[in-house]
N, C-alpha and C positions, 0 to 999 in steps of 0.2 A: 393523558394518553387517549387518544380516540380509538374506536372499535377496530379500524384498520391496523392501527399501530400494535394494539393488543394481539390481534391474530398473527401479525408478523412476529412478535417476540415468542409466540409458542411454537413456531416453526423451528426445526432444528437445521440450520443452514451452514454451509461451510463458509466462513467469513474470509474475504481477501482484503487486506488493507493496502490502499494504494496512496503512496507519498507523492508530493509534487508541489510545485510553485503556486503560490497564491496571487502571483503578479502578472501572470500572461492572461491577455484578453483573447476573445474568440476569433480575432483576425490572424493569430499566429497558427502555424501548421501543427505545432505541438498541442494546442487546444483541441483542434480537430481530431488529432490521434487520441488524445485522452478521452474525449466524448466516445470515439469508437470503442476504446477499450471498455469504458462503462457498459456500452450496449452489449458488447460480447461477453462480459463477466455475467451480465443479468440473463443473457440467453443461455448460457452455461448452468444456470441455476445458483450461481453464488451470490451471497449478501456482499455488498461493497461497503468497505470502511474508508472514510476520508477524514481529513481535518474539519470538514463541515463547512468551510468558507468559500472564497472565491477562487479565482484563477483556474488551474488544472483540476483543483478538488471540486469546484463547480462543474467543470466540463465532464468529469468522470461521473459525478453525481446525477448530472442531466441526462447523460447517456444511459446509465444504468436505469433511472426512473422512467425514461421514455420507452424502454424495453420491459417495463413491468416489474423490474427488480428492487429488492430491498436495499435502502441506502442509509447507512448509518454514520452520522456526523459526530465529530469529537469536539465540541466547542469548549471553551474555557469561560468560566463564569466571571472572571476579573477582565475579560476583554470586552467591555461594556460598549465600546464603540464599534465593534463588529457585530454583524448580524449573520446567523447561519444561513447558508444558501436555501432556497425554496424546494430544492429537490431531496432533501433529507426526508426520510419516512420515519426515522427514529433519531433521537439525540441522547448520547452519552455524555453528560456534562462532567467536567473536571475542575477541581479547585486549584490543582497544581499541574505542572508539566510532567512530573513523575507519573501521576495517575493516568495522563493522557497517553503517555509512552507505554503504559502497562497494557491499555487496550490494544495497541499495536502488536505488542509482544504476545499476546493471546490470540492473534488472529491464526487462520490455518495457513495463510501465504501472504507474502509481501511483495508488492510491485513497486519500484521506485522509477517515477518519471523525472524529467529534468526539473531542477529546482535550486534552491539557495542553501544557506548555512542550516535551516530547519530541517530541510529534506536531507541534507547530508549527515545531520546528527542522527535522525531517525533511521537512516540506512545504516550507518556504522553500528548503531546500537542493535539492529536487527542482525547484522553481519557478526558481531561479537557473540550474540546469543546463540547464533548457529554453531559457534566453536564450543560453547560450553553447556547448552542445555540439553536435557534427555530428549525433549522434542524437537526434532529437526524439521523446520518448515522450509517450503521452497521460497527461495529469494531471487527475484528476477529484477533485472535493470534494463528499462525499456528506453531507448534513446540512444543517439550517436555521441551524447555528452560523456557517457559512461566508460567506454574502453579507454580513452586517453587519460581520464581521471584515475582509473584504477591502475592503469600502467604507471602513472606518476607515483601513486601511492607504494606500488611494488618497488619502484626504483629508489624512493626516498625513505621509506619505513621498512620495518621488519615484517614483510608480508611474503609468504612462500606459496608454493604450488598448492599445497593442501588448503590454504586460506582461500585462494582463487577458485578452487573446485567447488566451493560452497556457493558460489555465484553462477547465475545463468544469464547471459546477454540475449536480449531480443531486439530485433530491429523494426517490428511491427506488432500492433495489438494481437493479430493471430498467433504469432510466435509465443507472445507472453502468455495467452490464455492457454495454450497448448502446454507450455512449460509448467504452469500451475497444475494442470490436469496430470501431467506425467509425474510431477514431483508428489502428488497426493496419492498416486497409486502404489508407491514403494512404501510397504508397511514397516512399522518398528525402526524407523531411521533414528540413529543417535548420533549426536555430534561428536567430533573426534577428541574433545576435552580441551581444557584451558591451554591457551598458546601464548598469551600476553603479548 
């Protein structure tokens, strides 16, 4: 760990985990939106956590890094064919997926961008934790993919109004960052309890 990384670890920053696809390239509008989100999170003084690799994770990381923010990547030790992106200022390595998910769960807020099965699994884990954990963190869904998907979950699974009230939908990075700020201003939030 270099001197810059040591200085960053000493700072007590609010950490926002951003979930999203590793597959999208910089010619995609969603990549550009993720880059802007990273810039805005850094400008607001938040440390940004991503999976640490490519696609939207790299977009958020690059945007946050360009704005002088702390970028924390969550690479996996056994993914030897993948290299963490160059914009991480700190890496929290994991030897198993559960450890990686635990880093996300310990963040102060979670923003979900468009993604695949991995993004969906991380989102649903964060959503379930909002139901059951004593610490209720803001959970923001950014992108037009989320409303119809959540509506389908509502239609086909056992999902009620109280479950949906744990989510905040945002149509752009500005709304997402404002939702994080607003959610963090409410002290002592406690989840509604196990719902199954």
